[in-house]
BAFI-3210 file (N, C-alpha, C; in Angstrom, 3 decimals, decimal comma, padded with zeros to 6 digits):
// residues 250
n [1|2|3|4|5|6|7|8|9|10|11|12|13|14|15|16|17|18|19|20|21|22|23|24|25|26|27|28|29|30|31|32|33|34|35|36|37|38|39|40|41|42|43|44|45|46|47|48|49|50|51|52|53|54|55|56|57|58|59|60|61|62|63|64|65|66|67|68|69|70|71|72|73|74|75|76|77|78|79|80|81|82|83|84|85|86|87|88|89|90|91|92|93|94|95|96|97|98|99|100|101|102|103|104|105|106|107|108|109|110|111|112|113|114|115|116|117|118|119|120|121|122|123|124|125|126|127|128|129|130|131|132|133|134|135|136|137|138|139|140|141|142|143|144|145|146|147|148|149|150|151|152|153|154|155|156|157|158|159|160|161|162|163|164|165|166|167|168|169|170|171|172|173|174|175|176|177|178|179|180|181|182|183|184|185|186|187|188|189|190|191|192|193|194|195|196|197|198|199|200|201|202|203|204|205|206|207|208|209|210|211|212|213|214|215|216|217|218|219|220|221|222|223|224|225|226|227|228|229|230|231|232|233|234|235|236|237|238|239|240|241|242|243|244|245|246|247|248|249|250]
n.u [-026,983|-025,313|-025,404|-025,764|-023,593|-024,736|-024,150|-024,066|-025,756|-026,883|-026,561|-028,604|-030,757|-031,310|-032,278|-035,003|-036,063|-037,471|-035,899|-036,214|-036,461|-034,091|-031,715|-029,075|-025,786|-023,452|-020,040|-017,035|-013,868|-011,608|-008,654|-005,307|-003,940|-003,144|-001,309|-001,652|-003,233|-002,517|-004,072|-006,580|-007,080|-006,386|-006,925|-007,374|-006,951|-008,305|-010,133|-011,667|-012,673|-014,312|-016,384|-017,257|-018,208|-020,333|-022,874|-025,197|-025,989|-025,877|-023,142|-021,834|-018,811|-017,142|-014,308|-011,591|-008,503|-004,960|-003,444|-001,090|000,011|000,836|000,404|-001,610|-003,585|-003,907|-005,103|-007,597|-008,573|-008,886|-010,873|-013,085|-013,354|-014,119|-016,524|-020,002|-022,140|-023,032|-020,499|-019,964|-017,753|-017,063|-015,354|-014,656|-012,847|-009,845|-008,083|-005,335|-002,170|-001,856|-004,574|-005,796|-005,546|-007,332|-009,668|-009,942|-011,269|-013,967|-017,209|-018,387|-016,989|-017,126|-016,457|-016,236|-016,823|-014,803|-012,843|-009,694|-007,331|-004,427|-001,573|001,429|004,888|005,670|007,235|009,901|011,711|014,986|017,720|021,179|023,697|025,066|023,873|021,532|020,252|019,813|018,022|015,863|015,197|014,452|012,225|010,513|010,084|008,540|006,320|005,342|004,543|002,426|000,631|000,130|-001,336|-003,918|-004,654|-004,571|-006,597|-008,869|-008,721|-007,889|-005,701|-002,373|000,357|002,820|002,256|000,891|002,951|004,683|003,088|002,999|005,696|005,959|004,476|001,408|-001,310|-004,840|-007,806|-011,416|-012,667|-010,531|-009,736|-011,965|-011,877|-009,489|-010,101|-009,888|-011,961|-015,573|-017,627|-018,645|-019,693|-022,632|-023,445|-021,161|-019,593|-019,089|-017,348|-015,276|-011,787|-009,944|-007,731|-004,582|-001,945|001,519|004,313|006,949|006,810|005,971|008,151|010,206|009,166|009,189|011,951|012,681|011,350|012,679|015,226|014,733|013,880|016,177|017,748|019,402|021,167|021,271|024,291|025,968|027,045|030,462|031,934|033,620|037,039|038,921|042,125|044,854|047,477|048,698|051,011|051,928|052,697|054,634|056,082|057,174|058,782|060,654|061,985|063,206|065,007|066,734|067,857|069,251|071,092|072,603|073,870|075,525]
n.v [-031,333|-029,996|-026,661|-024,586|-021,827|-018,550|-016,578|-017,747|-019,123|-022,204|-024,795|-026,723|-025,394|-023,552|-024,998|-025,395|-022,926|-020,176|-018,368|-015,613|-015,544|-016,138|-014,901|-012,461|-013,533|-013,285|-012,950|-013,092|-011,643|-011,640|-010,849|-012,255|-013,105|-016,191|-018,979|-021,494|-022,525|-023,142|-023,140|-022,504|-019,804|-017,987|-016,473|-018,526|-019,713|-022,176|-022,416|-020,147|-020,761|-022,950|-021,715|-019,862|-021,462|-022,726|-021,917|-020,103|-017,195|-013,585|-012,029|-010,484|-009,346|-008,780|-007,010|-006,921|-006,653|-006,919|-007,821|-010,091|-013,190|-012,890|-014,614|-016,323|-014,388|-013,706|-016,028|-015,982|-013,602|-014,355|-016,323|-014,774|-013,129|-014,979|-015,825|-016,503|-014,884|-011,460|-009,516|-007,769|-005,764|-004,827|-002,674|-002,520|-001,877|-002,215|-002,581|-003,690|-003,960|-007,203|-007,668|-005,499|-006,128|-008,272|-006,837|-005,490|-007,213|-006,944|-006,320|-004,060|-001,772|-000,788|001,477|001,888|004,994|005,334|003,601|002,310|002,055|000,466|000,419|-001,121|-002,062|-005,497|-007,856|-010,004|-012,732|-013,668|-015,950|-016,634|-016,400|-013,739|-014,182|-015,512|-013,454|-011,677|-013,150|-013,208|-010,490|-010,100|-011,741|-010,374|-008,056|-009,051|-009,981|-007,570|-006,392|-008,079|-007,485|-004,815|-005,180|-005,903|-003,542|-001,708|-002,619|-002,109|000,672|002,121|003,713|004,808|002,512|003,400|005,467|003,994|002,295|004,140|004,952|002,588|002,333|004,420|003,557|003,940|005,268|005,415|007,184|006,695|008,495|009,410|006,999|006,480|008,677|008,121|005,801|003,287|002,474|002,456|003,728|005,442|004,118|005,125|008,538|011,119|013,990|016,507|018,542|017,595|017,006|015,138|012,339|011,262|009,267|009,271|007,401|008,088|010,872|011,731|010,924|012,580|015,049|014,713|014,572|017,168|018,567|017,596|018,602|021,346|021,476|020,677|022,700|022,552|023,880|024,272|023,871|026,790|028,175|028,999|032,197|032,931|033,701|035,883|035,524|037,728|039,913|041,549|042,921|043,114|046,235|046,338|043,997|044,473|046,692|045,552|043,784|045,547|046,813|044,679|044,137|046,499|046,468|044,195|044,961|046,944]
n.w [016,786|014,043|012,932|010,038|009,410|010,192|008,376|005,924|003,126|002,562|-000,018|000,274|001,469|-000,475|-002,631|-002,332|-002,686|-004,479|-007,202|-006,763|-004,067|-002,947|-000,886|-000,683|000,096|002,816|003,376|005,349|005,621|007,843|009,388|009,059|005,859|004,513|003,096|004,211|007,291|010,595|012,879|012,054|012,164|010,328|007,076|004,426|001,024|000,593|002,757|002,272|-000,249|000,338|001,768|-000,132|-002,253|-001,117|-001,607|-003,758|-005,775|-005,297|-003,564|-000,611|000,513|003,394|004,394|006,568|007,052|007,510|005,458|003,926|002,656|-000,701|-002,845|-001,937|-001,673|-004,348|-005,330|-004,023|-005,063|-007,779|-007,488|-006,730|-008,969|-010,859|-009,921|-010,286|-009,480|-008,516|-006,993|-004,123|-002,455|000,814|002,837|006,096|008,022|007,598|004,598|003,651|001,953|000,715|001,095|-000,081|-002,736|-003,031|-002,614|-005,008|-006,657|-006,530|-007,947|-007,150|-004,944|-001,694|000,902|004,416|006,149|007,984|007,287|006,003|003,299|002,071|-000,015|-001,085|-001,818|-002,584|-000,319|000,864|002,405|002,037|001,544|000,995|-001,621|-003,708|-006,214|-005,503|-004,140|-006,232|-007,758|-006,000|-005,929|-008,592|-008,661|-006,883|-008,345|-010,466|-009,067|-008,111|-010,534|-011,202|-009,171|-009,729|-012,036|-011,095|-009,715|-011,828|-013,578|-012,039|-011,315|-013,571|-013,684|-014,633|-015,035|-014,204|-012,354|-010,414|-009,611|-008,411|-006,266|-004,812|-004,182|-002,386|-000,245|000,174|001,935|002,102|002,799|002,854|001,007|-000,545|-001,695|-003,287|-005,056|-006,375|-007,634|-006,482|-004,927|-005,095|-003,767|-000,747|002,255|003,629|004,558|003,951|005,142|002,880|003,294|004,739|004,809|002,352|002,663|001,855|002,534|002,528|003,204|002,622|002,191|004,725|006,281|005,305|006,066|008,828|009,362|008,703|010,730|012,991|012,539|012,773|015,451|016,811|016,134|013,914|011,444|007,923|006,107|005,246|002,186|001,741|001,281|-001,671|-001,849|-003,616|-005,014|-004,382|-005,428|-003,666|-001,316|002,052|003,642|005,704|005,275|002,742|003,240|004,956|003,264|001,447|003,173|003,844|001,347|000,869|002,972|002,322|-000,053|000,872]
ca.u [-026,938|-024,592|-026,171|-024,968|-023,333|-025,787|-023,766|-024,050|-026,967|-026,386|-027,246|-029,809|-031,858|-031,604|-032,957|-036,440|-036,442|-037,536|-034,769|-036,471|-036,440|-032,728|-031,127|-027,630|-024,990|-022,396|-018,826|-016,154|-012,419|-011,051|-007,377|-004,162|-004,120|-002,041|-001,491|-002,212|-003,445|-002,366|-005,111|-007,804|-007,297|-005,994|-007,738|-006,663|-007,751|-009,178|-011,238|-012,535|-013,356|-015,377|-017,507|-017,746|-018,913|-021,395|-024,169|-025,256|-026,523|-024,950|-022,475|-021,149|-017,613|-016,616|-012,859|-010,824|-007,293|-003,699|-002,758|-000,435|000,640|000,303|-000,052|-002,919|-004,511|-004,173|-006,058|-008,916|-008,955|-009,369|-012,149|-014,137|-013,530|-014,785|-017,808|-021,094|-023,006|-022,430|-019,636|-019,798|-016,734|-017,234|-014,192|-015,165|-011,738|-008,588|-007,728|-003,944|-001,259|-002,508|-006,029|-006,252|-005,634|-008,611|-010,741|-010,066|-012,073|-015,387|-017,925|-018,542|-016,183|-017,661|-015,655|-016,780|-016,219|-013,627|-011,948|-008,463|-006,740|-002,985|-000,863|002,885|005,650|005,777|008,507|010,187|012,931|015,817|019,035|022,056|024,749|024,653|022,971|020,246|019,621|019,350|016,817|014,781|014,806|013,725|010,923|009,693|009,689|007,442|005,148|004,820|003,839|001,152|-000,255|-000,270|-002,391|-005,216|-004,945|-004,796|-007,916|-009,905|-008,640|-007,608|-004,524|-001,186|001,193|003,903|001,741|000,617|004,246|005,175|002,271|003,443|007,027|005,808|003,539|000,337|-002,522|-005,964|-009,091|-012,475|-012,912|-009,374|-009,796|-012,992|-011,377|-008,416|-010,641|-009,730|-013,283|-016,650|-018,556|-018,451|-020,885|-023,208|-023,230|-019,918|-019,562|-018,239|-016,359|-014,151|-010,659|-009,524|-006,397|-003,723|-000,753|002,705|005,341|008,143|006,563|005,935|009,509|010,939|008,633|009,662|013,360|012,738|010,938|013,763|016,311|014,353|013,846|017,563|018,430|020,436|021,055|022,003|025,593|025,934|028,231|031,465|032,216|034,885|038,007|039,753|043,548|045,385|048,939|049,130|051,998|051,832|053,710|055,719|056,902|057,917|059,809|061,691|062,761|064,060|066,079|067,695|068,583|070,173|072,155|073,422|074,705|076,546]
ca.v [-031,212|-028,805|-025,723|-023,802|-020,471|-017,608|-015,720|-018,518|-019,789|-023,479|-025,280|-027,460|-024,460|-022,818|-025,850|-025,275|-021,522|-019,565|-017,455|-014,295|-015,650|-016,380|-013,651|-012,339|-014,107|-012,428|-013,632|-012,192|-011,848|-010,959|-011,380|-012,432|-013,969|-017,149|-020,136|-022,524|-022,053|-024,239|-023,100|-021,997|-018,415|-017,168|-016,606|-019,315|-019,932|-023,338|-022,079|-019,184|-021,469|-023,762|-020,827|-019,242|-022,439|-023,372|-021,394|-019,341|-015,852|-012,478|-012,072|-009,317|-009,777|-007,762|-007,165|-006,216|-007,473|-006,211|-008,407|-011,374|-013,873|-012,333|-015,713|-016,709|-013,306|-013,819|-017,118|-015,505|-012,614|-015,074|-016,968|-013,761|-012,670|-016,041|-016,154|-016,230|-013,817|-010,145|-009,471|-006,453|-005,731|-003,766|-002,553|-001,895|-001,491|-002,041|-003,463|-003,297|-004,902|-008,235|-007,544|-004,505|-006,830|-008,987|-005,849|-005,088|-008,204|-006,650|-005,566|-002,770|-001,686|000,239|001,619|002,607|006,323|005,297|002,539|002,710|001,127|000,714|-000,345|-000,972|-003,059|-006,812|-008,107|-011,410|-013,042|-014,500|-016,338|-017,142|-015,532|-012,606|-014,661|-015,777|-012,169|-011,134|-013,901|-012,750|-009,157|-010,265|-012,306|-009,313|-007,165|-009,686|-009,982|-006,205|-006,187|-008,804|-006,723|-003,619|-005,595|-005,813|-002,129|-001,031|-003,012|-001,457|002,134|002,753|004,565|004,338|001,598|004,180|006,139|002,964|001,837|005,175|004,894|001,418|002,657|005,358|002,963|004,929|005,003|006,205|007,093|006,261|009,447|009,390|005,749|006,654|009,626|007,498|004,659|002,025|002,155|003,059|004,517|005,483|003,598|006,157|009,913|011,719|015,440|016,881|019,521|016,928|016,850|013,793|012,058|010,256|009,246|008,683|007,205|008,836|012,287|011,936|010,784|013,799|016,110|014,454|014,942|018,631|019,022|017,267|019,548|022,633|021,355|020,591|023,901|022,164|024,750|023,768|024,509|027,913|028,186|029,999|033,170|032,693|034,797|035,991|035,730|039,052|040,010|042,625|042,585|044,009|047,299|045,976|042,971|045,103|047,557|044,684|043,255|046,619|047,032|043,580|044,313|047,619|046,024|043,210|045,679|047,674]
ca.w [015,322|013,629|012,127|009,093|009,880|009,841|007,273|004,695|002,681|002,060|-001,215|000,623|001,716|-001,695|-003,584|-002,126|-002,774|-005,787|-007,409|-006,177|-002,613|-002,496|-000,411|-000,844|001,182|003,348|003,808|006,091|005,586|009,010|009,835|008,173|004,691|004,488|002,216|005,093|008,656|011,546|013,910|011,423|012,550|009,192|005,870|003,423|-000,185|000,712|003,656|001,595|-001,336|000,931|002,069|-001,367|-003,075|-000,343|-002,018|-005,005|-005,629|-005,093|-002,262|-000,055|001,241|004,300|004,551|007,595|007,040|007,272|004,308|004,160|001,529|-001,943|-003,700|-001,406|-002,023|-005,782|-005,507|-003,588|-006,081|-008,958|-007,146|-006,751|-010,347|-011,611|-009,298|-011,226|-008,994|-008,286|-005,810|-003,506|-001,406|001,800|003,724|007,318|008,890|006,876|003,481|003,430|001,315|-000,090|001,221|-001,054|-004,022|-002,998|-002,738|-006,405|-007,377|-006,381|-008,978|-006,491|-003,722|-000,800|002,108|005,563|006,267|008,859|006,820|005,329|002,343|001,931|-001,036|-001,003|-002,558|-001,940|000,363|001,101|003,147|001,166|002,048|-000,048|-002,123|-004,535|-007,264|-004,858|-003,858|-007,507|-008,115|-005,123|-006,385|-009,855|-008,320|-006,305|-009,442|-011,200|-008,183|-008,123|-011,798|-011,149|-008,286|-010,480|-012,967|-010,412|-009,461|-013,108|-014,079|-011,230|-011,254|-014,850|-013,553|-015,345|-014,263|-013,605|-011,160|-009,415|-009,094|-007,500|-005,048|-004,058|-003,651|-001,263|000,727|000,204|002,714|001,595|003,475|001,947|-000,077|-001,440|-002,448|-004,315|-006,048|-007,146|-008,359|-005,762|-004,390|-005,877|-002,966|000,699|002,921|004,476|004,145|004,423|005,001|001,753|003,719|005,383|003,888|001,966|003,185|001,246|003,379|001,923|004,225|002,224|002,446|006,173|006,795|004,974|006,919|010,189|009,439|008,720|012,060|013,924|012,295|013,348|016,907|017,285|015,631|012,952|010,284|006,758|005,911|004,321|001,315|002,094|000,236|-002,351|-001,716|-004,805|-004,699|-004,731|-005,508|-002,781|-000,299|003,196|003,640|006,616|004,631|001,650|003,827|005,505|002,142|000,929|004,133|003,709|000,082|001,037|003,870|001,600|-001,005|001,608]
c.u [-026,259|-025,475|-025,244|-024,739|-024,397|-025,435|-023,731|-025,430|-026,549|-027,155|-028,544|-030,997|-032,254|-032,385|-034,469|-036,936|-036,536|-036,351|-034,974|-036,390|-035,034|-032,081|-029,627|-026,923|-023,913|-021,246|-017,911|-014,701|-011,810|-009,740|-006,343|-004,496|-002,909|-002,365|-002,112|-002,362|-003,393|-003,513|-006,434|-008,119|-006,863|-006,976|-006,916|-007,550|-008,734|-010,375|-012,214|-013,320|-014,521|-016,603|-018,117|-018,620|-020,044|-022,784|-024,068|-025,741|-025,444|-024,350|-021,922|-020,003|-017,105|-015,134|-012,357|-009,546|-006,059|-002,935|-002,143|000,202|000,009|-000,190|-001,426|-003,968|-004,880|-005,191|-007,471|-009,454|-009,552|-010,699|-013,302|-014,400|-014,302|-016,167|-018,957|-022,003|-022,278|-021,658|-019,510|-018,784|-017,036|-016,052|-014,642|-014,068|-010,507|-008,493|-006,327|-003,194|-002,025|-004,028|-006,586|-006,372|-006,958|-009,770|-010,981|-010,933|-013,562|-015,969|-018,222|-017,774|-016,682|-016,817|-016,435|-016,122|-014,952|-012,636|-010,728|-008,046|-005,272|-002,410|000,630|003,561|005,640|007,145|008,671|011,415|013,736|017,159|019,881|023,093|024,165|023,652|021,579|019,501|019,070|018,078|015,624|014,274|014,012|012,324|009,986|009,225|008,501|006,167|004,509|004,030|002,485|000,145|-000,765|-001,370|-003,774|-005,611|-005,303|-006,185|-009,019|-009,892|-008,502|-006,411|-003,353|-000,349|002,323|003,440|001,454|001,911|004,818|004,391|002,676|004,815|006,920|005,004|002,410|-000,871|-003,623|-007,168|-010,156|-012,648|-011,747|-009,375|-010,832|-012,487|-010,311|-008,876|-010,477|-011,053|-014,324|-017,552|-018,147|-019,759|-021,426|-022,850|-021,964|-019,966|-018,587|-017,160|-015,147|-013,014|-010,381|-008,092|-005,740|-002,379|000,387|003,793|006,585|007,983|006,587|007,332|010,332|010,478|009,126|011,117|013,523|012,372|012,023|014,909|016,002|014,372|015,257|018,405|019,615|020,229|021,821|023,288|025,484|027,198|029,186|031,708|033,594|035,780|038,919|041,206|044,020|046,904|049,495|050,109|051,883|052,988|054,892|056,651|057,748|059,048|060,972|062,585|063,720|065,245|067,154|068,523|069,628|071,361|073,108|074,349|075,825|077,590]
c.v [-029,910|-027,945|-024,956|-022,419|-019,507|-016,773|-016,457|-019,079|-021,067|-023,916|-025,998|-026,523|-023,724|-023,655|-025,681|-023,838|-021,095|-018,616|-016,100|-014,312|-015,844|-015,049|-013,648|-012,944|-013,117|-013,287|-012,611|-012,615|-011,021|-011,616|-011,510|-013,391|-014,880|-018,291|-021,301|-021,920|-023,234|-024,302|-022,548|-020,566|-017,452|-017,384|-017,370|-019,491|-021,089|-023,057|-021,119|-019,861|-022,295|-022,912|-020,264|-020,202|-023,146|-022,880|-020,653|-017,926|-014,804|-012,542|-010,699|-009,823|-008,606|-008,040|-006,305|-007,014|-006,614|-006,756|-009,744|-011,910|-013,414|-013,424|-016,199|-015,661|-013,367|-014,920|-016,680|-014,469|-013,311|-015,775|-015,972|-013,259|-013,693|-016,385|-015,686|-015,086|-012,488|-010,159|-008,026|-006,574|-004,563|-003,790|-001,808|-001,484|-001,162|-003,055|-003,055|-004,392|-005,908|-008,155|-006,517|-005,122|-007,586|-008,019|-005,448|-006,042|-007,897|-005,944|-004,160|-002,810|-000,502|000,269|002,340|003,984|006,335|004,208|003,128|001,620|001,493|-000,181|-000,090|-002,078|-004,402|-006,984|-009,603|-011,532|-014,007|-014,774|-016,816|-016,132|-014,433|-013,023|-014,931|-014,477|-011,530|-011,838|-013,446|-011,376|-009,231|-010,817|-011,239|-008,329|-007,741|-009,728|-008,597|-005,938|-006,888|-008,086|-005,470|-003,959|-005,437|-004,360|-001,399|-001,347|-002,261|000,054|002,809|003,684|003,976|003,448|002,354|004,856|005,137|002,455|002,846|005,162|003,707|001,668|003,513|004,779|003,952|004,436|005,931|006,062|006,797|007,198|009,497|008,132|005,833|007,566|009,007|006,249|003,320|001,562|002,910|003,969|004,464|005,066|004,643|007,542|010,461|013,212|015,819|017,881|018,874|016,748|015,388|013,584|010,950|010,348|008,569|008,596|008,021|010,311|012,596|011,851|012,033|014,965|015,958|014,870|016,463|019,176|018,747|018,254|020,913|022,585|021,337|021,770|023,540|022,996|024,144|024,548|025,611|027,916|029,311|030,941|032,911|033,920|034,794|036,251|037,100|038,998|041,108|042,098|043,598|045,009|046,945|044,966|043,573|045,970|046,735|044,137|044,320|046,889|045,956|043,719|045,431|047,226|045,084|043,900|046,434|046,709]
c.w [014,944|012,736|011,214|009,662|009,387|008,625|005,940|004,404|001,999|000,825|-000,886|000,823|000,452|-002,698|-003,511|-002,227|-004,229|-005,945|-006,764|-004,662|-002,062|-002,121|-000,647|000,357|001,597|003,834|004,470|005,936|006,707|009,410|008,741|007,032|004,579|003,538|002,979|006,484|009,605|012,536|013,377|011,846|011,453|008,036|004,837|002,194|-000,049|001,612|002,991|000,474|-000,804|001,240|000,797|-002,166|-002,337|-000,726|-003,330|-004,710|-005,444|-003,690|-001,897|000,800|002,075|004,542|005,700|007,795|006,796|006,078|004,649|002,899|000,214|-002,894|-003,247|-001,756|-003,500|-006,064|-005,134|-004,569|-007,297|-008,697|-007,250|-008,163|-011,176|-011,051|-010,189|-010,782|-008,878|-006,972|-005,339|-002,380|-000,482|002,760|004,970|008,277|008,074|005,746|003,056|002,696|000,457|-000,017|000,246|-002,444|-004,106|-003,205|-004,186|-007,217|-007,332|-007,596|-008,465|-005,188|-002,906|000,466|003,193|005,639|007,110|008,441|006,121|004,344|002,184|000,842|-000,888|-001,802|-001,835|-001,301|000,573|001,986|002,293|001,825|000,870|-000,470|-003,008|-005,615|-006,694|-004,564|-005,132|-007,972|-007,283|-005,553|-007,681|-009,606|-007,766|-007,371|-010,211|-010,362|-008,162|-009,396|-011,791|-010,257|-008,992|-011,476|-012,341|-010,161|-010,759|-013,662|-013,339|-011,386|-012,610|-014,808|-014,331|-014,435|-013,569|-012,320|-010,055|-008,787|-008,106|-006,185|-004,183|-003,443|-002,390|-000,105|001,013|000,985|002,219|002,511|002,423|000,755|-001,048|-002,300|-003,561|-005,422|-006,946|-007,891|-007,680|-005,144|-005,204|-005,062|-001,500|001,353|003,884|003,962|004,770|004,155|003,900|002,143|004,368|004,390|003,584|002,428|002,384|001,935|002,640|002,975|003,904|002,533|003,934|006,771|006,513|005,840|008,348|010,350|009,463|010,099|013,099|013,775|012,901|014,870|017,489|016,817|014,743|011,699|009,114|006,562|004,875|003,470|001,701|000,923|-000,357|-002,209|-002,924|-004,411|-005,169|-004,732|-004,607|-001,742|000,825|003,185|004,526|005,972|003,521|002,184|004,376|004,395|001,577|001,857|004,013|002,441|000,210|001,903|003,159|000,619|-000,290|002,148]
res [m|n|q|a|p|k|n|l|t|t|p|e|t|q|e|n|q|e|p|s|q|i|s|d|r|t|l|y|l|n|g|q|i|a|e|v|s|w|f|d|d|d|i|t|p|q|l|f|k|d|e|l|m|s|g|d|g|n|i|t|v|w|i|n|s|p|g|g|d|c|v|a|a|a|q|i|y|n|m|l|k|e|y|s|g|d|v|t|i|k|i|d|g|l|a|a|s|a|a|s|v|i|a|m|a|g|d|k|v|v|m|s|p|v|a|m|m|m|i|h|n|p|s|t|v|a|f|g|d|r|v|d|m|q|k|a|m|a|m|l|d|e|v|k|e|s|i|i|n|a|y|e|i|k|t|g|m|s|r|t|k|l|a|h|m|m|d|a|e|t|w|m|d|a|r|s|a|v|d|l|g|f|a|d|d|v|d|g|k|v|d|e|e|l|p|k|m|t|f|s|e|t|t|v|m|n|s|l|m|d|k|i|a|k|r|c|r|i|k|p|a|e|p|k|e|e|t|k|p|t|n|t|v|k|a|d|s|l|e|e|r|l|f|l|m|k|t|w|r|d]
***
C-alpha cells in the first residue's frame, strides 16, 4: 500500500482533525525549475501544484535551487501568492535566478546563515535574422520588468536600483539579503560582528583585471609631454647658410 510522503498532510487525514490539530506542512523545492520534466527530477508547476493542493493549513517551503525557466517560476510564484494559508519560505542552500523570484512569494522569507541568494538578468537562446534578434531583446526586456515587479513588491526598492543589481549579477549572503529587503530574517543566531557580503560580478571582474595588470607589470600609458614649436635655428646650420650666400655673391 502506498503511503503519503512524510512531508505532506493529505486531505483525508485532515478531515478527521480539529483545526488546532492540523500541523503546518513542509514542501521542498530542490533542483532545476522547468516547464516540464522528462524524468521527474526537475521542479515543474504541475508537480508543485499537486503537492501544494494536497492539503490545507500553513506551509513552509524549503528552497535550494539554481533557478531555471522564468515562466515556470512565475507560475509557482502565483500559486504561493494565491494560497490561502501562511507561506514561509526557508532558503537552506541557494535561491538563484528564477528561484529567487519564487522566494519573493513568501509571507516570511528566512535564510540559513550559510545560504546565498542571486539575482541577474534573464537570458535566452535565439536564432534568425536581425529582426528576430530585436524581438528576442524586446522580450527579455519585458521579462526583466516582470521579474522586477516581484522584487519591488517584496523589498520596496526602486526599480532603477533593482535593474542595476540584476545587470551586475548580484549575490547576497543572508544578512545582506535581510538588509536589502529580499529576506526577513536569518535562521538561527548570527554573530553581529561578521561582515555582510554582497557580490557583484562586474565589480569582481574589474578588480581581477587590475590585479592581472599589476602582476604582469602592465603600466598605464603615461601622457607624453607636449613640445612647443620654436623658431630657433642651430648655429652650425646658420653659419653654413651665410657661407653659401657669401660664396654665391662672389
